[in-house]
N, C-alpha and C positions, 0 to 999 in steps of 0.2 A: 443516187443523185445527192450531192452535198452542196448546200448554199450557206453563205454567212453574211452577216451585216458588215459594212465597212466603216462603221463609226468607231474609230480607234483601231488598233491592230490586235487587240486581245482575242477577238472572234477568229480571225484568220490564223493566229498562232495556235489556237486549240485545234482548228480544222486541219492545219498542216500536220500536227502530231498525229491526229486521228487518221488522216489520209495515208500517211506513211505506214501505219500499222495495218490498216485495212488492205492496202496495196500489197504488203508483204505476205498476206494470207491469200492472195490470188483473186481478190475481188476487183471487178471492173468498176471504175469510179468516173463520175462526171461532175465537175465543179462549176459553180456559178457565183460570181460576185462582181463588184465594181471598184473603182478607185485604186488605191495602193494595194488593197486586198487582192484584186484581180492580178496585178503585176506580180505579187509574191506567189500566188498560186500558179501562175503561168510559168514561173521560173522553176517550180518544184514538180509539176505534174503535167501530163498530157490531158486532153479532153477538158480544157478549161474554157468557159464561155463567159463573155462579158454581159453584164446586165446593169441597168441604170441605177446609180446610187441614190439613196433617199436619205436626206439629212435634215436636221433641225436648222432653224435660223440662229446663227451665232455671230458674235462680235469678238473683239479682243479680250473680253472678260469671260466669255463662255456662251452657253445657250441662253437665249432670250425667250422665255416661255410665251409672253404675250404676243411677240412678233411671230413666233413659230406657229401659234394658233391662227393668226391672220394669214400666214404664209401657206397654210393648207389650201386655201382657195386662190390666193393672189401672189404673183411674183413681187418681190420687194427689193429695193436698192439696199446696198450695204457696202461698207468699206472692207475689203479683203484683209483679214487679220495679219496675213503674212506679207503680202505685196503692198498693202496700203492703198490700193487702187479702188476706185468706185466700180461696182459691178452690180448686176441684177441677179438675185437668188431666185431660181425658178420655183414655181409652186410645188410644194411637197406632195400635194394631191395628184398633180400631173406626173411627178416622179414616180409615185406609187403605181399609177396605171401603167406607165411605161415598163416599170420593173416587173410587174406581174406578167405582162405579155412577153417580155424578154425571157422570163423563166418558162413560160408556157410553150414558147416557140418550138423547142426541141423535145418536149415531153413525150409526144406520140412516137418519135423515133427511138428515144432512149428506152422507154417503157421500164422504168426502174422498179426493182423489187421493194425498195424502201427509199423514202426521201428523208435526208438528214439535214436539219436546219440548226445553225448556231446563231441564235438571236435574230433570225430573219422570219418575221411573221408572214411575209408574202409567200414564202415557200410552204408554210403551213396552210395558208389559204388555198394554194394550188393543190396540195395533197387532199384537203377536204373536198374541194370542188370536183376533182377527178378520181376520188376514192382510192388513193394510194396510202398504204401504211406509212406513218411518219414517226421520227424520233426527234424531239426538240431538246437542244442543249441550251440551257439558260441559267442565269443567276438573278433574273428579274422577272417576276410575274405580276405581283400586286404591291408596288412600293408604298411605303407609309411615311417616309421622311421627305418633307419639302415638295411633295407631289401636288401640283395644282389641282384643286377641286374641279376646275373647268375641264380637265382632261379625263376625269373619272368615267363619264359615259363612253368615251372612245376606248378606254381601257377595258371596260366590261364587255364592249362589243368584240374586241379582239380576243378576249379570253375564251370565246367559243371555239376558236381554232386551236387553242391550247388544250381545251378539254377533249377535242377530237383526236389528239395524238395517241399513238399506240403506247409510247413511253416518253417520260420527261426525265432528262438527265440533269442533275445539279452538280457541277464540278466543284464540290465543296464538301466540308466535313458534315457528318450527321449532327443533328441537335444534341446537346445544347451548344455545340462549338461551331455552328454554321456562321461563317463570316457574313454571308449575304442574307442572313435571317430577316432583317428589316426590309429587304427588297422582295422577299418571296410572298409575304402575306400568309393568311391562314389557309393552308392547302386543303384542309377538310371543307372549309366554307366554299372555296373555289370549286371543289369537286374533283381534285386531281391527286389526292394523297395516296391512293392505292396504286397509281401508275408512276409515281415520282421516286427516283432512286438517287441517293446521295453517294457519289462514287469517289470523292476526293479530287485532288488536283490532277491535271493532265500532264504537268511537267515533272520530270524526275530530276532531282538535284544531282549535278555532276559531282564526281569524286574529286574535290578540289581542296587544297590546303586552305584553311580559313584563318583569318586574323582580324585585327581591329586597327587598320592603318589609316582610314580616311572616312569622311562622310560621303555617301553616294546618293545622287539624286537623278533617277531615271525619269525623264519627262515623256509623257505619251498622251495620246488622245487626238481629237480633232485640232485643226490648226489654231483656232481662236484660243481655247484653253491653254494650249502649249505655249503660245505667245505670251499670255498673261503669267503663266507659271514661271517662265524664263525671267520675266521682269521682276518677279517677287524673289525667287530663289537665288539667282546669281549675285545680286547686290549684297545680300546677307552673307552668303558663303565667301565672297571675295574679301570681306572684312575680317574673317576669322583667322586665327593663327593655325588652326587645325587644317590639314590638307583635305581637299574635297574634289570630287569628280562629278561632272554633270553630263548626262546624255540628253541632247535636245530632241531626239526622236524624229529627226528630219531625214526621212528615207531618201537615199541618193548619194550624191558626192560627199565624201568624207573630208571634214576639215577639223583642225584642232587649234584652239586658242587658249591663252592663259589670262586670268584676272586675279591678281594677288596669288594666294595659295590654291586657287580653284582652277582646275583643268577642265575645259569645256570641249566635248566632242559633238559634232553634228549627228553622228550615227555610230553605234557599236554593233559588232557581230554578236551572235548568241554566246559564243565562247568568252568574248571580252566582257560582256555584260555579266555573265556568271562569275568571272574572276573578280570584277569590281564588287559585286554583291557579296561574294563569299568573304572578302577581306574588308568589308565595311564594319565600322563600330555602330553606325546609325544610318538608316535609310530614310530619305525624304521623298515622298511621292504623293500623287493626287488622290489615292484611294481606289484606283481601278482594281477590279476583282482579281484578275490574274496576278497583278503585282502584290496584292494582299497575301495570296497564297504563296507567292514566291518568298516574301520576307518571312513568312511563318516557317516554310521549309528550311530556309537558311538560318532560322532562329535569330533574326535581327530586330532589335527595337526600332521603332519608326515614328516619324512625324508625318501626318497626312494633311495636305492642303487641298480639300475638295473643290472642284469647279462645277459640280452638278449634284443633284439630289441623290442619285444612285451611289456616287462616291462618298457622299457625306454619311449615308446609311452604313456603308461598309466600314468607314473610319470610326463611326460611333460604336459599332460592335467591337472593333479592336480596342478602342479606348475603354469600353466597359469591361473588357477582359484584362486591362492594365498591360497591354502590349504596345500601345501607341498613344500619341497626343495629337489633338486636332489644332491646327492653326489656320487663320483666315487671311493674314496679311503679313507684311515684313516685320512689324513690331511683334506680333504674336509668334512668328517663326523664330525670331531671335530669343524670345522668352522661352519658347518650347525647347529650344536647344539647350538653354541653361538648365531648365527643369530636368530634361532627360539626362544630362551629364551628372547632375546632382544625385538622381535616383536610378542610375543606369543599371545597378545590380538587381533592383526590383523588376524592372521591365525585362531585363535579360532572362531572369528565372521564369517569368510568366510565359514569355514567347518560346523558351526552350521546352517547357512542359507541353505547350500546344504543338510544337514541332515534333516531339516524340510521338504524340498521338497521330499527327498527320502522316508520319512515315509508314503507318500500317496500311495505307491505301494506295492503289495503283489505278487512278481514275481512267486513263486512256485505255488500259487493257480491259477493265470492266465494261467500258462503253462499247468497245469492239465486240465483246461477247453479246451485249444486249442488242446491238444493231444486227448482228448476224442471226440472232434468234428471231427477230422481227422479220428479217428477209426470208429465212427458212419457212416461217409460218405463212408468209405471202406466197412462196413457191408451192407449199402444200395445198393452199386454197386453189391456186391456179391449176394444179395437177388434178 
């Protein structure tokens, strides 16, 4: 049984890669998720079940922590970041209850040998409650950058489900090159160091000719942050003489428009995205974990515009390794582009060194081995 969070498409991207490999080895798979993640899984696999999405309260700038805390108990009005219409965001506490029972509904029929969760703590709670072995795939356990102290009690409460896992998979490089290091916390203090495995990225870089023909900006994540990033990135890139390509991450109908030397796509296929990434001289993105690993594998200097604490922590680690620059608004983005162009050789050498190290790992293959080991142990106990 495989479940993933639908906050952005990074979780479902990893689960899709993993599912294809597990399926090819003859494993019977049952998938659970909501939103666009459900749609993507439904397109790729059979045995896909819908469950209620759980989301933070967000506006056009991104996640609003204070409102999200209030929204745990109460539904709140908001302006939809994409449609601009007034709507009511349902209580995340109620969403959590519905999601748990959606997951539980088929558990006794499926009787999985192992539950695999990518960022979905509800699935871990299910595994703990019904005594199923579980594998947790995550790049966030105990974040330390910009994390509201008000949320710490809730974070410590959910960590008990993480500690109950059979294995924890971090799809990142081992220390000291772990990009999500500032989001993991002290694994010894949490009590999970012995069961945590750093396996590397799940994505294998395609064999593509590479070049430095344009600036590439793949926008991803929830609708609010995507809308805000679009309004920061496109006005800056459209004023440059350098060619640029933007993907808006709007899953569905594909449209293409031009703004100056900037070409804007609503959506790119995986192959198109890979081509644009491979031929970029510079990548601008929000600091999402999957894309961090992607720019490292393609050995591309980058500029990060974080919209939430998790992304800022990833961006800070890349900046600390002199592979990236953090920007927070239009003016800082323009300045970062100038700085990057001035010192491009320094940033390129650093990210190339990191890329060579990253190429030694095959994260999805290693994760398949670990999942099957846990499943076999479960079968042995049942026997």
